[in-house]
C-alpha positions as CSV (number, residue, x, y, z in Angstrom):
1,M,-138.9,23.6,220.5
2,P,-139.6,19.9,220.4
3,G,-137.8,18.0,217.6
4,N,-134.9,20.4,217.3
5,G,-132.4,18.3,219.2
6,G,-129.5,16.9,217.2
7,G,-128.4,13.4,216.7
8,A,-128.9,10.5,214.3
9,L,-131.7,8.1,213.6
10,A,-130.7,4.5,212.9
11,V,-133.2,2.9,210.6
12,I,-133.5,-0.7,209.5
13,E,-134.2,-0.7,205.7
14,K,-135.6,-4.1,205.0
15,G,-135.7,-3.9,201.2
16,G,-132.3,-2.1,201.2
17,H,-130.8,-4.9,203.4
18,A,-129.1,-2.3,205.6
19,L,-128.9,-0.3,208.8
20,A,-128.8,3.4,207.7
21,F,-128.0,6.5,209.8
22,Y,-129.8,9.8,209.1
23,D,-129.3,13.3,210.5
24,V,-132.5,14.0,212.4
25,L,-132.5,17.7,211.6
26,T,-131.7,17.6,207.9
27,G,-132.7,14.1,207.0
28,G,-129.4,13.7,205.2
29,K,-127.9,10.2,205.1
30,Q,-124.7,9.8,207.1
31,T,-123.8,6.1,206.8
32,T,-125.1,2.9,205.4
33,L,-124.1,-0.4,206.9
34,R,-124.9,-3.4,204.6
35,L,-126.4,-6.4,206.4
36,P,-127.5,-9.9,205.3
37,D,-130.7,-9.8,203.2
38,Y,-133.9,-8.7,204.9
39,P,-133.0,-7.7,208.4
40,H,-136.2,-6.8,210.4
41,E,-136.5,-6.0,214.1
42,M,-133.9,-4.1,216.1
43,V,-133.3,-3.2,219.8
44,V,-130.7,-0.7,221.2
45,D,-129.2,-0.7,224.6
46,A,-129.9,2.1,227.1
47,Q,-126.4,3.5,226.5
48,R,-127.1,3.7,222.7
49,R,-123.8,1.9,222.2
50,Y,-124.9,-1.4,220.6
51,A,-127.8,-2.4,218.4
52,Y,-129.0,-6.0,218.0
53,I,-130.9,-7.0,214.8
54,G,-132.8,-10.1,213.9
55,H,-131.9,-11.7,210.6
56,Y,-135.4,-12.7,209.3
57,G,-134.1,-13.4,205.9
58,V,-137.4,-13.1,203.9
59,R,-139.3,-9.9,203.0
60,M,-142.7,-10.5,204.7
61,S,-144.1,-13.0,207.2
62,G,-146.3,-14.6,204.5
63,D,-143.3,-15.3,202.2
64,A,-142.1,-18.9,201.9
65,G,-138.5,-19.9,202.8
66,K,-136.3,-20.9,205.7
67,G,-135.1,-17.3,206.1
68,G,-132.2,-16.2,208.2
69,A,-130.8,-17.7,211.4
70,A,-128.7,-15.0,213.1
71,V,-128.6,-12.1,215.5
72,L,-126.4,-9.2,214.4
73,A,-124.6,-7.0,216.9
74,V,-123.6,-3.5,215.6
75,D,-121.3,-1.0,217.3
76,L,-123.3,2.2,216.9
77,R,-120.3,4.5,217.6
78,R,-118.1,2.8,214.9
79,R,-121.2,1.9,212.8
80,K,-119.7,-1.5,212.3
81,L,-121.0,-5.1,212.5
82,I,-119.0,-6.6,215.3
83,N,-120.7,-10.0,215.9
84,T,-122.9,-12.4,214.1
85,I,-124.5,-15.0,216.4
86,D,-125.5,-18.2,214.6
87,T,-128.9,-19.3,215.9
88,L,-129.4,-22.5,213.8
89,P,-131.6,-24.5,214.1
90,Y,-133.7,-21.5,215.2
91,N,-134.5,-19.6,212.0
92,R,-136.6,-16.7,210.7
93,V,-135.4,-14.6,213.7
94,H,-137.8,-11.7,214.0
95,G,-139.0,-10.2,217.4
96,M,-136.2,-8.7,219.5
97,G,-135.9,-7.5,223.1
98,I,-133.4,-6.3,225.6
99,D,-133.6,-6.1,229.4
100,S,-132.2,-3.7,231.9
101,T,-128.9,-5.7,232.2
102,N,-128.4,-5.7,228.4
103,R,-129.3,-9.3,228.0
104,V,-130.7,-9.7,224.5
105,Y,-133.7,-11.9,223.5
106,A,-134.7,-13.1,220.0
107,L,-137.7,-14.9,218.7
108,S,-137.6,-17.7,216.1
109,E,-140.8,-17.5,214.1
110,A,-140.2,-20.8,212.3
111,T,-139.6,-22.9,215.5
112,S,-141.5,-20.8,218.0
113,Q,-138.6,-20.7,220.4
114,L,-137.4,-17.7,222.5
115,M,-133.7,-17.3,222.7
116,S,-131.6,-15.3,225.2
117,F,-128.0,-14.0,225.0
118,R,-126.1,-13.1,228.2
119,D,-123.2,-11.5,226.4
120,P,-124.5,-10.6,222.9
121,V,-121.4,-8.6,221.9
122,R,-119.1,-11.6,222.2
123,T,-121.1,-14.9,222.4
124,K,-121.5,-17.1,219.3
125,T,-124.5,-19.1,220.5
126,P,-127.7,-18.5,222.5
127,T,-127.4,-18.7,226.3
128,S,-130.8,-20.4,226.7
129,V,-133.8,-21.4,224.5
130,V,-137.3,-21.9,225.8
131,P,-140.5,-22.9,223.9
132,T,-143.3,-20.3,223.5
133,G,-146.2,-22.7,223.0
134,G,-147.5,-20.7,220.0
135,E,-147.1,-21.0,216.2
136,K,-145.5,-18.5,213.8
137,T,-144.4,-16.4,216.8
138,H,-143.6,-13.0,215.4
139,M,-143.4,-10.4,218.1
140,F,-143.0,-10.1,221.9
141,A,-142.9,-7.7,224.8
142,L,-140.4,-8.1,227.7
143,T,-140.3,-6.9,231.3
144,R,-137.4,-4.7,232.3
145,D,-135.8,-7.5,234.3
146,G,-136.3,-10.1,231.6
147,T,-138.3,-12.5,233.7
148,R,-141.5,-12.3,231.7
149,A,-142.0,-12.3,227.9
150,Y,-145.4,-12.0,226.1
151,V,-145.2,-13.7,222.7
152,S,-147.8,-13.3,219.9
153,G,-148.5,-16.3,217.7
154,L,-149.9,-15.3,214.2
155,T,-151.3,-18.7,213.2
156,S,-152.0,-20.1,216.6
157,N,-154.0,-17.0,217.5
158,T,-152.3,-17.0,220.9
159,L,-150.6,-14.8,223.4
160,S,-148.0,-16.7,225.5
161,L,-146.6,-15.7,228.9
162,V,-143.1,-17.2,228.8
163,R,-140.5,-17.3,231.5
164,P,-137.2,-16.9,229.5
165,H,-134.9,-18.0,232.4
166,D,-137.1,-20.7,233.9
167,P,-137.3,-23.6,231.5
168,N,-139.2,-25.7,234.0
169,T,-142.2,-23.3,233.8
170,S,-144.6,-24.0,230.9
171,P,-145.9,-21.1,228.9
172,R,-149.3,-19.8,229.9
173,I,-151.4,-19.4,226.7
174,V,-154.6,-17.5,225.9
175,S,-156.2,-16.3,222.7
176,P,-156.6,-12.5,222.5
177,G,-158.2,-12.7,219.0
178,A,-157.4,-13.6,215.4
179,R,-153.9,-13.1,214.1
180,P,-152.3,-11.2,217.0
181,E,-149.1,-9.5,216.2
182,G,-148.2,-6.2,217.9
183,V,-147.7,-6.5,221.7
184,S,-146.6,-4.0,224.3
185,L,-146.4,-3.7,228.1
186,S,-147.6,-0.8,230.2
187,R,-144.9,1.2,232.1
188,D,-145.9,-0.5,235.4
189,E,-145.8,-3.9,233.6
190,Q,-149.3,-4.8,234.9
191,T,-151.1,-4.6,231.6
192,V,-150.2,-6.1,228.2
193,Y,-151.7,-4.7,225.0
194,V,-152.2,-6.8,221.9
195,G,-153.4,-5.9,218.4
196,A,-155.5,-8.7,216.9
197,R,-155.1,-7.9,213.2
198,E,-157.8,-10.1,211.6
199,D,-160.4,-9.1,214.2
200,G,-159.4,-5.4,214.1
201,T,-159.3,-5.2,217.9
202,I,-157.0,-3.8,220.6
203,V,-157.1,-6.0,223.7
204,A,-155.8,-5.1,227.2
205,L,-155.0,-8.0,229.4
206,D,-153.9,-8.4,233.0
207,A,-150.2,-9.1,232.7
208,L,-150.2,-11.8,235.3
209,S,-153.5,-13.6,234.9
210,L,-153.9,-12.9,231.2
211,E,-157.5,-12.1,231.8
212,V,-159.0,-9.7,229.3
213,M,-159.7,-6.3,230.9
214,K,-160.8,-4.2,227.9
215,T,-161.3,-4.6,224.2
216,R,-161.7,-1.9,221.5
217,Q,-162.8,-2.4,217.9
218,V,-160.8,-0.4,215.4
219,D,-161.8,0.2,211.7
220,G,-158.6,-1.1,210.2
221,D,-155.6,-3.3,210.7
222,P,-153.7,-2.7,214.0
223,L,-150.2,-3.8,213.0
224,R,-148.3,-2.4,216.0
225,V,-149.2,-1.1,219.5
226,Y,-147.0,0.9,221.8
227,A,-147.8,1.5,225.4
228,R,-146.6,5.0,226.3
229,P,-145.2,6.3,229.7
230,D,-148.3,8.5,230.2
231,G,-150.6,5.5,230.1
232,C,-151.8,6.0,226.6
233,V,-151.4,3.5,223.7
234,L,-150.3,4.4,220.2
235,V,-151.7,2.2,217.5
236,V,-150.3,1.8,213.9
237,D,-153.1,1.0,211.5
238,I,-151.8,-0.1,208.1
239,A,-155.3,-0.4,206.5
240,N,-155.9,3.3,207.0
241,N,-152.3,4.6,206.7
242,S,-152.7,6.1,210.1
243,I,-151.6,6.2,213.7
244,A,-154.0,6.7,216.6
245,M,-153.6,7.5,220.3
246,L,-155.8,5.8,222.8
247,D,-156.2,6.6,226.5
248,G,-156.0,4.0,229.3
249,D,-159.6,3.0,228.7
250,L,-158.8,2.4,225.0
251,T,-160.9,5.5,224.0
252,E,-159.5,7.2,220.9
253,L,-158.0,10.6,221.5
254,W,-156.8,11.5,218.1
255,Q,-155.7,10.1,214.7
256,M,-153.2,11.1,212.0
257,Q,-153.0,9.9,208.5
258,F,-150.0,9.6,206.2
259,D,-149.3,9.3,202.5
260,G,-147.3,6.2,203.0
261,T,-148.0,3.1,205.0
262,P,-146.7,3.4,208.6
263,A,-144.7,0.3,209.5
264,S,-143.3,1.1,212.9
265,V,-142.7,3.9,215.3
266,S,-139.8,4.9,217.6
267,F,-139.8,7.6,220.2
268,H,-137.4,10.3,221.4
269,P,-136.2,9.5,224.9
270,T,-136.9,12.9,226.4
271,Q,-139.2,14.8,224.0
272,P,-142.8,14.1,222.7
273,I,-141.4,13.2,219.3
274,A,-142.2,10.0,217.3
275,Y,-140.4,8.8,214.2
276,V,-142.9,7.1,211.9
277,S,-141.4,4.8,209.2
278,Q,-143.6,4.8,206.1
279,F,-143.0,1.5,204.3
280,V,-144.3,2.3,200.8
281,A,-143.4,5.9,200.6
282,N,-139.8,5.2,201.8
283,Q,-139.9,8.1,204.2
284,I,-139.6,8.9,207.9
285,A,-142.1,11.4,209.3
286,V,-141.0,13.3,212.5
287,V,-144.2,13.8,214.5
288,D,-144.8,16.1,217.5
289,L,-147.2,14.0,219.6
290,S,-148.2,17.0,221.8
291,T,-149.4,19.1,218.8
292,R,-150.2,16.2,216.4
293,R,-148.1,17.9,213.7
294,V,-145.6,16.5,211.2
295,L,-142.5,18.6,211.8
296,R,-140.6,17.3,208.8
297,E,-140.2,14.3,206.6
298,F,-137.1,12.8,204.9
299,D,-136.5,10.2,202.3
300,T,-134.9,6.8,203.0
301,D,-133.9,3.8,200.9
302,V,-136.2,0.9,200.4
303,E,-138.7,-0.1,203.1
304,P,-137.7,1.7,206.3
305,D,-138.9,-0.2,209.4
306,T,-137.6,-0.3,212.9
307,S,-135.6,2.8,214.0
308,A,-133.9,4.2,217.1
309,I,-132.8,7.7,218.0
310,L,-129.2,8.2,218.8
311,A,-129.4,11.6,220.4
């Protein structure tokens, strides 16, 4: 039965200033690893050996302050912080990415620069830094080979196509709508999906030309978008406390509502299972995407956000 596999779920708890590990069957907490205040986004390598976390350093994007300036490397087997990469002067580190060779990428919201790290377990400084051309750059999507990054700019209302390893190529910039944030690439890396929060739209753009192919109006606030392997797109709507599944034409297939506010979603690598972090309720909902049913919920500490299954 889907969802009955064992393992742990690693969860960033923003308000708890920690990376916590929960048993996926019982919801029982296994370990809590204290981190610098207000960690936000996290990526995990394909081997599920290391996690890399951006030290954002303030609670929400609208909060004032310089924030944090570090990327944190965690050994997931030992559940131990093993490296802190100082990223100054690039602060308010938020969006995170990792490519197929385990190079790590981190986005400075304050300076709108995209950093890369060739050996993030050991290095103490970024390998390279390139400008994104946006302002208040919050999230990005990355191709598997790391040659293209798609960066959303909250206050510039932009989507930038950035070449992380080619500093001589200027970013290509378009505006997909007002206050774009969530961004995701299709499996074939030919389509990029963006949620324009202030407009309440999901926009599908050609990943090379950045021409708009499709737009869908949603009745809410599309905080996050996730392109799925089957060609569908899962949308997190924090205005309606819901997630919705859209097909390749951006037609809504179904919607589910929650008691808490969904902040982010992670996915089981082999089963149709989603782990929905509910920011206000301080819960994780384990959802069977094939039956659209909540299999179970378990409590977390304060403000669960990004998560990753360690099956």
